[in-house]
C-alpha positions in Angstrom: 10.7 23.6 -29.8 9.3 20.5 -28.2 10.2 19.6 -24.7 10.2 16.0 -23.7 8.2 16.4 -20.5 7.5 13.1 -18.7 4.9 12.7 -16.0 6.4 12.1 -12.6 6.6 8.4 -11.6 4.2 7.4 -8.8 5.5 6.9 -5.3 4.2 3.4 -5.1 3.2 1.0 -7.9 -0.4 -0.1 -8.2 0.5 -3.5 -6.9 2.2 -2.2 -3.8 -0.7 0.1 -3.1 -3.2 -2.7 -3.3 -1.0 -4.9 -1.0 -0.7 -2.2 1.6 -4.4 -1.3 1.5 -5.4 -4.9 2.0 -2.9 -5.2 4.8 -4.1 -2.0 6.4 -7.7 -3.2 6.3 -6.7 -6.6 7.8 -4.7 -4.9 10.6 -7.5 -2.6 11.6 -10.0 -5.4 11.6 -7.7 -7.7 13.7 -6.9 -4.9 16.1 -10.6 -3.9 16.5 -11.7 -7.4 17.0 -8.9 -8.0 19.6 -9.9 -4.9 21.5 -13.6 -5.7 21.3 -12.8 -9.1 23.0 -11.8 -7.0 26.1 -8.1 -7.3 25.5 -5.8 -4.4 26.5 -5.1 -1.8 23.9 -1.5 -2.7 23.7 -2.4 -6.3 22.9 -4.8 -5.1 20.2 -2.1 -2.9 18.6 0.4 -5.8 18.6 -2.2 -8.1 17.0 -2.9 -5.5 14.3 0.8 -5.0 13.7 1.3 -8.7 13.4 -1.7 -9.1 11.1 -0.3 -6.2 8.9 3.1 -7.9 8.6 1.7 -11.3 7.8 -0.7 -9.9 5.2 2.0 -7.9 3.5 4.1 -11.0 3.1 1.1 -13.1 2.0 -0.1 -10.4 -0.5 3.4 -10.0 -1.9 3.6 -13.7 -2.7 0.1 -14.0 -4.0 -0.6 -10.8 -5.9 1.7 -10.7 -8.9 
């Protein structure tokens, strides 16, 4: 008796994982550089969040 056992599908595709990792790295860098420029922490977090969103949109359109 053979069972047709399939491997579980990944939570994210490889493309999505790459886009999110690049976006996360960009967000951390933008937030760190903003904070290092003596801006308040809240401003650095907002800059990092904005950078993450823009990079996700850009990566989605470019990486394909």
